N, CA, C and O atoms as a DFTB+ gen file, in Angstrom:
420 C
 N C O
     1  1     -80.025      -8.122     -48.674
     2  2     -79.288      -6.929     -49.182
     3  2     -78.942      -6.219     -48.067
     4  3     -79.831      -5.689     -47.400
     5  1     -77.624      -6.110     -47.712
     6  2     -77.300      -5.161     -46.502
     7  2     -77.101      -3.902     -46.956
     8  3     -77.627      -2.977     -46.338
     9  1     -76.349      -3.657     -48.052
    10  2     -75.419      -2.342     -48.611
    11  2     -76.719      -1.529     -49.286
    12  3     -76.992      -1.786     -50.458
    13  1     -77.420      -0.674     -48.645
    14  2     -78.335       0.389     -49.173
    15  2     -77.288       1.763     -49.366
    16  3     -76.356       1.898     -48.574
    17  1     -77.426       2.386     -50.055
    18  2     -77.804       2.444     -51.252
    19  2     -76.812       1.801     -52.860
    20  3     -75.688       2.183     -53.187
    21  1     -77.581       0.890     -53.511
    22  2     -76.415      -0.018     -54.187
    23  2     -75.970       1.288     -55.255
    24  3     -76.663       2.306     -55.218
    25  1     -74.911       1.220     -56.103
    26  2     -74.436       1.979     -56.985
    27  2     -75.096       1.879     -58.385
    28  3     -75.593       0.889     -58.922
    29  1     -74.970       3.223     -58.869
    30  2     -76.028       3.727     -60.213
    31  2     -75.481       2.045     -61.122
    32  3     -74.555       1.314     -60.768
    33  1     -76.169       1.897     -62.003
    34  2     -75.528       0.806     -63.190
    35  2     -75.662      -0.948     -62.340
    36  3     -75.455      -2.047     -62.854
    37  1     -76.046      -0.638     -61.023
    38  2     -76.117      -2.109     -60.471
    39  2     -77.339      -2.754     -61.192
    40  3     -78.360      -2.083     -61.345
    41  1     -77.272      -3.869     -61.578
    42  2     -78.314      -4.848     -62.179
    43  2     -78.623      -5.700     -61.253
    44  3     -77.792      -6.474     -60.775
    45  1     -80.214      -5.640     -60.791
    46  2     -80.894      -6.531     -59.611
    47  2     -81.991      -7.101     -60.418
    48  3     -82.459      -6.560     -61.420
    49  1     -82.399      -8.312     -59.880
    50  2     -83.539      -9.002     -60.295
    51  2     -84.439      -8.853     -58.758
    52  3     -83.884      -9.151     -57.701
    53  1     -85.858      -8.366     -58.797
    54  2     -86.586      -8.301     -57.667
    55  2     -87.358      -9.153     -57.215
    56  3     -87.861      -9.801     -58.133
    57  1     -87.771      -9.534     -55.992
    58  2     -88.621     -10.827     -55.590
    59  2     -89.584     -11.001     -56.241
    60  3     -90.377     -10.060     -56.217
    61  1     -89.984     -12.236     -57.110
    62  2     -91.119     -12.201     -57.924
    63  2     -90.988     -11.710     -59.266
    64  3     -91.907     -11.649     -60.083
    65  1     -89.677     -11.327     -59.471
    66  2     -89.929     -10.226     -60.757
    67  2     -89.066     -11.490     -61.880
    68  3     -88.272     -12.411     -61.689
    69  1     -89.703     -10.939     -62.983
    70  2     -89.216     -11.741     -64.197
    71  2     -88.308     -10.754     -65.148
    72  3     -88.252     -11.036     -66.345
    73  1     -87.768      -9.886     -64.777
    74  2     -87.105      -8.641     -65.742
    75  2     -86.268      -8.413     -64.908
    76  3     -86.562      -8.268     -63.721
    77  1     -84.757      -8.316     -65.481
    78  2     -83.774      -7.707     -64.602
    79  2     -84.090      -6.089     -64.729
    80  3     -84.933      -5.694     -65.534
    81  1     -83.469      -5.321     -64.010
    82  2     -83.518      -3.707     -63.577
    83  2     -82.287      -3.321     -63.246
    84  3     -81.640      -3.747     -62.290
    85  1     -81.831      -2.224     -64.310
    86  2     -80.763      -1.457     -63.603
    87  2     -80.929      -0.211     -63.082
    88  3     -81.718       0.586     -63.590
    89  1     -80.246       0.055     -62.086
    90  2     -80.667       1.237     -60.972
    91  2     -80.026       2.599     -61.732
    92  3     -78.869       2.750     -62.124
    93  1     -81.027       3.430     -61.803
    94  2     -80.596       4.699     -62.345
    95  2     -80.831       5.982     -61.640
    96  3     -80.499       7.038     -62.178
    97  1     -81.362       5.954     -60.514
    98  2     -81.664       6.751     -59.731
    99  2     -81.973       6.379     -58.304
   100  3     -82.265       5.199     -58.116
   101  1     -81.953       7.329     -57.093
   102  2     -82.334       7.247     -55.858
   103  2     -83.342       8.176     -55.482
   104  3     -83.600       9.239     -56.046
   105  1     -84.031       7.560     -54.224
   106  2     -85.139       8.352     -53.804
   107  2     -85.881       9.141     -54.993
   108  3     -85.799      10.330     -55.303
   109  1     -86.514       8.260     -55.471
   110  2     -87.526       8.742     -56.654
   111  2     -89.292       9.038     -55.897
   112  3     -89.893       8.197     -55.228
   113  1     -89.663      10.032     -56.145
   114  2     -91.021      10.227     -55.789
   115  2     -91.857       9.994     -56.898
   116  3     -91.555      10.540     -57.959
   117  1     -93.090       9.109     -56.822
   118  2     -93.580       8.527     -57.893
   119  2     -95.225       8.492     -57.521
   120  3     -95.659       8.548     -56.371
   121  1     -95.872       8.408     -58.483
   122  2     -97.301       7.985     -58.060
   123  2     -97.316       6.672     -58.876
   124  3     -96.946       6.540     -60.042
   125  1     -97.913       5.530     -57.877
   126  2     -98.191       4.357     -58.453
   127  2     -99.457       4.220     -59.332
   128  3    -100.528       4.515     -58.802
   129  1     -99.448       3.807     -60.610
   130  2    -100.558       3.907     -61.557
   131  2    -101.674       3.266     -61.021
   132  3    -102.752       3.855     -61.085
   133  1    -101.603       2.075     -60.462
   134  2    -102.965       1.591     -60.271
   135  2    -103.705       2.133     -59.180
   136  3    -104.935       2.171     -59.156
   137  1    -103.114       2.466     -58.465
   138  2    -103.720       3.381     -57.141
   139  2    -103.571       4.634     -56.819
   140  3    -104.174       5.099     -55.853
   141  1    -102.725       5.391     -57.596
   142  2    -102.860       6.757     -57.725
   143  2    -102.031       7.181     -56.454
   144  3    -101.895       8.335     -56.047
   145  1    -101.479       5.989     -55.879
   146  2    -100.854       6.417     -54.494
   147  2     -99.402       7.048     -54.658
   148  3     -98.540       6.506     -55.351
   149  1     -99.166       8.431     -53.853
   150  2     -97.990       8.829     -53.912
   151  2     -96.853       8.247     -53.183
   152  3     -97.098       8.109     -51.985
   153  1     -95.711       7.875     -53.542
   154  2     -94.701       6.822     -53.098
   155  2     -93.302       7.404     -53.083
   156  3     -92.910       8.100     -54.019
   157  1     -92.593       7.146     -52.098
   158  2     -91.074       7.485     -52.445
   159  2     -90.397       5.911     -52.395
   160  3     -90.574       5.058     -51.525
   161  1     -89.552       5.827     -53.647
   162  2     -88.878       4.588     -53.829
   163  2     -87.519       4.952     -53.349
   164  3     -87.004       6.070     -53.325
   165  1     -86.991       3.713     -52.941
   166  2     -85.273       3.753     -52.600
   167  2     -84.578       4.199     -53.849
   168  3     -83.639       4.995     -53.846
   169  1     -85.183       3.541     -55.109
   170  2     -84.280       3.226     -56.270
   171  2     -85.298       3.618     -57.414
   172  3     -86.510       3.637     -57.195
   173  1     -84.767       3.922     -58.613
   174  2     -85.626       4.367     -59.688
   175  2     -84.756       3.399     -60.626
   176  3     -83.564       3.115     -60.506
   177  1     -85.593       3.009     -61.504
   178  2     -84.779       1.728     -62.427
   179  2     -85.184       1.871     -63.929
   180  3     -86.082       2.631     -64.290
   181  1     -84.338       0.959     -64.917
   182  2     -85.154       0.829     -66.237
   183  2     -84.776      -0.527     -66.486
   184  3     -83.723      -1.006     -66.065
   185  1     -85.798      -1.286     -67.309
   186  2     -85.202      -2.587     -67.792
   187  2     -84.134      -2.725     -68.346
   188  3     -83.725      -1.758     -68.987
   189  1     -83.447      -3.753     -68.308
   190  2     -81.936      -4.355     -68.755
   191  2     -82.241      -5.854     -69.424
   192  3     -82.722      -6.881     -68.946
   193  1     -81.830      -5.569     -70.509
   194  2     -80.697      -4.505     -71.095
   195  2     -81.590      -3.441     -72.128
   196  3     -81.022      -2.756     -72.979
   197  1     -82.652      -3.426     -71.970
   198  2     -83.516      -2.294     -73.046
   199  2     -83.011      -0.501     -72.518
   200  3     -82.828       0.437     -73.293
   201  1     -82.904      -0.477     -71.210
   202  2     -82.659       0.778     -70.948
   203  2     -83.823       1.674     -70.935
   204  3     -84.903       1.087     -71.009
   205  1     -83.865       2.995     -70.857
   206  2     -84.864       3.911     -70.832
   207  2     -85.483       3.890     -72.230
   208  3     -84.852       4.396     -73.158
   209  1     -86.405       3.462     -72.388
   210  2     -86.992       3.599     -73.932
   211  2     -88.044       4.728     -74.178
   212  3     -88.294       5.169     -75.299
   213  1     -88.642       5.158     -73.009
   214  2     -89.701       6.071     -72.962
   215  2     -89.267       7.014     -71.975
   216  3     -88.893       6.449     -70.946
   217  1     -89.194       8.243     -71.946
   218  2     -88.625       9.196     -70.868
   219  2     -89.496       9.088     -69.535
   220  3     -88.994       9.067     -68.411
   221  1     -91.214       9.004     -69.868
   222  2     -92.283       8.910     -68.839
   223  2     -92.377       7.424     -68.197
   224  3     -93.277       7.124     -67.412
   225  1     -91.440       6.591     -68.574
   226  2     -91.686       5.305     -67.978
   227  2     -90.497       4.735     -67.337
   228  3     -89.458       4.382     -67.896
   229  1     -90.844       4.682     -65.849
   230  2     -89.691       4.384     -64.693
   231  2     -89.949       3.265     -64.046
   232  3     -91.070       2.785     -64.213
   233  1     -89.178       2.704     -63.326
   234  2     -89.715       1.761     -62.336
   235  2     -89.097       2.089     -61.019
   236  3     -87.917       2.358     -60.794
   237  1     -90.238       2.010     -60.075
   238  2     -89.379       2.668     -58.703
   239  2     -89.709       1.282     -58.067
   240  3     -90.550       0.512     -58.531
   241  1     -88.834       1.008     -56.769
   242  2     -88.686      -0.202     -56.099
   243  2     -87.848       0.056     -54.755
   244  3     -87.072       1.007     -54.840
   245  1     -87.866      -0.498     -53.755
   246  2     -87.456      -0.377     -52.514
   247  2     -86.324      -1.229     -52.127
   248  3     -86.202      -2.087     -53.001
   249  1     -85.522      -1.362     -51.291
   250  2     -84.325      -1.964     -51.119
   251  2     -84.808      -3.541     -50.766
   252  3     -84.476      -4.576     -51.344
   253  1     -85.498      -3.402     -49.885
   254  2     -86.016      -5.011     -49.236
   255  2     -86.576      -5.822     -50.601
   256  3     -86.549      -7.052     -50.608
   257  1     -86.957      -5.256     -51.463
   258  2     -87.818      -5.920     -52.774
   259  2     -86.635      -6.564     -53.774
   260  3     -86.882      -7.188     -54.806
   261  1     -85.375      -6.295     -53.278
   262  2     -84.350      -7.035     -54.192
   263  2     -84.015      -8.280     -53.833
   264  3     -83.583      -8.326     -52.681
   265  1     -84.065      -9.563     -54.533
   266  2     -83.909     -10.489     -54.357
   267  2     -82.413     -11.075     -54.809
   268  3     -81.923     -11.958     -54.105
   269  1     -81.817     -10.681     -55.761
   270  2     -80.403     -10.665     -56.252
   271  2     -79.919      -9.807     -56.703
   272  3     -80.651      -9.045     -57.334
   273  1     -78.584      -9.521     -56.622
   274  2     -77.680      -8.727     -57.361
   275  2     -76.793      -9.432     -58.567
   276  3     -75.964     -10.342     -58.575
   277  1     -77.285      -8.696     -59.442
   278  2     -76.832      -9.593     -61.147
   279  2     -75.436      -8.989     -61.070
   280  3     -74.499      -9.777     -60.944
   281  1     -75.186      -7.676     -61.131
   282  2     -74.213      -7.180     -61.824
   283  2     -74.033      -5.919     -60.505
   284  3     -75.068      -5.357     -60.146
   285  1     -72.792      -5.556     -59.881
   286  2     -72.730      -4.485     -59.139
   287  2     -72.190      -3.395     -59.928
   288  3     -71.286      -3.645     -60.726
   289  1     -72.723      -1.987     -59.775
   290  2     -72.538      -0.851     -60.351
   291  2     -70.735      -0.302     -59.884
   292  3     -70.078      -0.754     -58.946
   293  1     -70.386       0.556     -60.682
   294  2     -69.101       0.983     -60.450
   295  2     -68.716       1.835     -58.461
   296  3     -69.262       2.868     -58.075
   297  1     -68.001       1.252     -57.865
   298  2     -67.683       1.714     -56.557
   299  2     -66.309       2.127     -56.572
   300  3     -65.340       1.370     -56.610
   301  1     -66.288       3.885     -56.528
   302  2     -65.242       4.448     -56.490
   303  2     -65.112       5.316     -55.149
   304  3     -65.855       5.055     -54.203
   305  1     -64.300       6.206     -55.077
   306  2     -64.261       7.309     -53.992
   307  2     -65.756       8.026     -54.028
   308  3     -66.467       8.301     -53.061
   309  1     -66.031       8.257     -55.503
   310  2     -67.151       9.526     -55.341
   311  2     -68.029       8.646     -55.109
   312  3     -68.836       9.011     -54.255
   313  1     -68.245       7.369     -55.631
   314  2     -69.720       6.764     -54.892
   315  2     -69.574       6.593     -53.684
   316  3     -70.640       6.766     -53.093
   317  1     -68.556       6.270     -52.884
   318  2     -68.664       5.977     -51.376
   319  2     -69.024       7.034     -50.736
   320  3     -69.915       7.068     -49.888
   321  1     -68.168       8.206     -51.206
   322  2     -68.864       9.652     -50.580
   323  2     -70.292       9.878     -50.923
   324  3     -71.039       9.949     -49.947
   325  1     -70.817      10.002     -52.055
   326  2     -72.299      10.000     -52.324
   327  2     -73.302       9.059     -51.523
   328  3     -74.435       9.313     -51.115
   329  1     -72.341       7.585     -51.394
   330  2     -73.356       6.719     -50.653
   331  2     -73.283       7.196     -49.179
   332  3     -74.441       7.099     -48.775
   333  1     -72.494       7.668     -48.161
   334  2     -72.717       8.166     -47.377
   335  2     -73.322       9.512     -46.943
   336  3     -73.705       9.752     -45.798
   337  1     -73.364      10.335     -47.946
   338  2     -74.132      11.141     -48.058
   339  2     -75.767      11.056     -47.938
   340  3     -76.445      11.702     -47.139
   341  1     -76.305      10.013     -49.014
   342  2     -77.436       9.578     -49.050
   343  2     -77.944       8.556     -48.116
   344  3     -79.158       8.363     -48.052
   345  1     -77.033       7.813     -47.309
   346  2     -77.410       7.348     -46.369
   347  2     -77.952       8.010     -45.003
   348  3     -78.783       7.592     -44.197
   349  1     -76.915       9.610     -45.038
   350  2     -77.313      10.088     -43.801
   351  2     -78.335      11.286     -44.269
   352  3     -78.691      12.112     -43.428
   353  1     -78.801      11.367     -45.621
   354  2     -80.020      12.563     -45.501
   355  2     -81.111      11.906     -46.017
   356  3     -82.098      12.601     -46.261
   357  1     -81.183      10.199     -46.338
   358  2     -82.520       9.772     -46.860
   359  2     -83.689      10.019     -46.199
   360  3     -84.655      10.527     -46.767
   361  1     -83.687       9.612     -44.712
   362  2     -84.856       9.896     -44.041
   363  2     -85.414      11.322     -43.953
   364  3     -86.583      11.459     -43.591
   365  1     -84.545      12.576     -44.307
   366  2     -84.778      14.168     -44.307
   367  2     -85.521      14.022     -45.864
   368  3     -86.665      14.458     -45.995
   369  1     -84.904      13.470     -46.878
   370  2     -85.700      13.939     -47.990
   371  2     -86.830      13.150     -48.156
   372  3     -87.703      13.708     -48.820
   373  1     -87.150      11.807     -47.688
   374  2     -88.336      11.465     -47.374
   375  2     -89.358      11.703     -46.961
   376  3     -90.500      11.495     -47.371
   377  1     -88.804      12.328     -45.795
   378  2     -89.940      13.393     -45.157
   379  2     -90.183      14.752     -45.858
   380  3     -91.175      15.406     -45.536
   381  1     -89.391      15.172     -46.727
   382  2     -90.040      16.275     -47.531
   383  2     -90.377      16.011     -48.398
   384  3     -90.979      16.980     -48.861
   385  1     -90.412      14.875     -49.324
   386  2     -91.472      14.672     -50.052
   387  2     -92.644      14.151     -49.806
   388  3     -93.529      14.145     -50.661
   389  1     -92.812      13.601     -48.498
   390  2     -94.400      13.205     -47.816
   391  2     -94.755      14.360     -47.617
   392  3     -95.860      14.572     -48.116
   393  1     -94.149      15.554     -46.909
   394  2     -94.687      16.622     -46.792
   395  2     -95.267      17.252     -48.015
   396  3     -96.403      17.707     -47.882
   397  1     -94.648      17.369     -49.273
   398  2     -94.860      17.754     -50.301
   399  2     -96.278      17.223     -50.821
   400  3     -97.249      17.968     -50.957
   401  1     -96.287      15.863     -51.095
   402  2     -97.329      14.863     -51.223
   403  2     -98.831      15.384     -50.445
   404  3     -99.841      15.632     -51.103
   405  1     -98.773      15.482     -49.109
   406  2     -99.664      15.830     -48.354
   407  2    -100.125      17.556     -48.451
   408  3    -101.282      17.925     -48.253
   409  1     -99.413      18.144     -48.663
   410  2     -99.778      19.125     -48.856
   411  2    -100.371      19.885     -50.274
   412  3    -100.740      21.047     -50.449
   413  1    -100.295      18.643     -51.269
   414  2    -100.995      18.550     -52.442
   415  2    -102.398      18.023     -52.447
   416  3    -103.242      18.135     -53.337
   417  1    -102.494      17.378     -51.188
   418  2    -104.055      16.992     -50.878
   419  2    -105.222      17.772     -50.894
   420  3    -106.309      17.262     -50.622
């Protein structure tokens, strides 16, 4: 998967995954339930086709975990501009989240 970040609404299958996921957000900060580790994921998603069934339930994953793009979300001029912006600022955003996580420990 070369193109990072895929448009909102893109449906993907993750490596080793059983369920398709639809991308709903970018650069989400989350606490991994099993390990309580604080992580920043490239994408936030919900199961497809069910969608967001509970507001506290979300799925975070990174770009390199994508096995296959099932359906590509809308790409228009607004999305292209936003994609440029997020690609330029992703490292700064991740650094900020990491600083916040470390300050809470």
